[in-house]
N, C-alpha and C positions, 0 to 999 in steps of 0.2 A: 850503025849498030844500035839496037834497041836497048835502052837502059831500063831496068825494072823500077817501077815507081814504089811509093810507100804511102801508107795511110796513117795519119797521126790524129789522135783524138785528145782534146783538152777537156777534162771533166772537173767537176767540183761543185760545191754549194754556191748559192747566190752570194754575190759580193766578194768572192774569193780571188778575183783577178783573171778569170778565164779569157775575157775579151782583151784585156791588157796583154796577156801572154800571146794571144793570137796576133795582135798588132805587132808585138815585138818580133815574132817569127816572120811576119810578112815584110817588115822593114829590113830584116836581115836578108831575106830572099831578094828584095829589090836592090840592096847594096851589092849582092852577088850577081847582079845583072840578069836575074831570072825574070821571065815574063809572068806576072802574077795577075790573077783575076779573083775577085772576092764577091761572093753572093750572100745575100741575106734575105730572109722572108719579108715579103712586101707588107705584112701586117705589123712588123716591128718598126714603128715610126716614133719611138720614144725620144730620141735625140735628133735624128735626121733621117731623111728617106734614102739618100745615096751615100751614106757613110756608116761604117761600123764604128761605134763610139763607146769607149770604156766609161765607167762611172767617174774616173778621175780626169776625163776630158781628152784622152788620146783618141785620134781619129785616123781612119784609113778609108779611102774610096771603095765603095761597094755598089753592086748592081742588085736592086730589089727584084725578086722573082716570086711568082705565085705558088708554083709547085716545083719540086726538085727537077723534073724532066725539062723544065724551061731552060736549064743551064745549057743544053745542047743547041738551043737556038741562037745563043749569043757567045758561046765559047770560041775563042780565037784559036786558029791552028797552031800558033807559035806559043801558046800558053804552057808553061811548065809547072806552075804552082796554082792549084785551085783551092780556094778556101770557102767554107760555109760557116757563117756565124749563126748561132741560135738554131742548130739543126733540129732540135725538138719541135720546132714549129712547122717543119716540112712534113710531107706525107711519108709513109713507110718506104717508099721507093728510094729515098735518099740513101739507104744502105747499099742497095745494088748499084746505084749510080756512082757513089763514092768508090766502091770497089772497082767498077768498070773504068773510072777515070784513073785510078792508081795502076791498073793493069796496062793502060795505054801509055 
């Protein structure tokens, strides 16, 4: 049976805790035994290349990608939670890709 997905967006000004909230939600999904994949723009190398890192030092593993469509090349079949950090750095296609992933 197909379960409908959802799309959640975390917004706010700089230094307001968006990445910290994302990591909190990802940890909860992991505790719930969901398969999680996190993607970040490859140009975001402020703290680390393969982690999403909050300003207060919380970390979660992530895969850097150049453009939003690259997600389809590395997305696992059993992934049930897909997260994008710093979505503003991706191309406009991120919108339709996020909706497509939620629909699947």
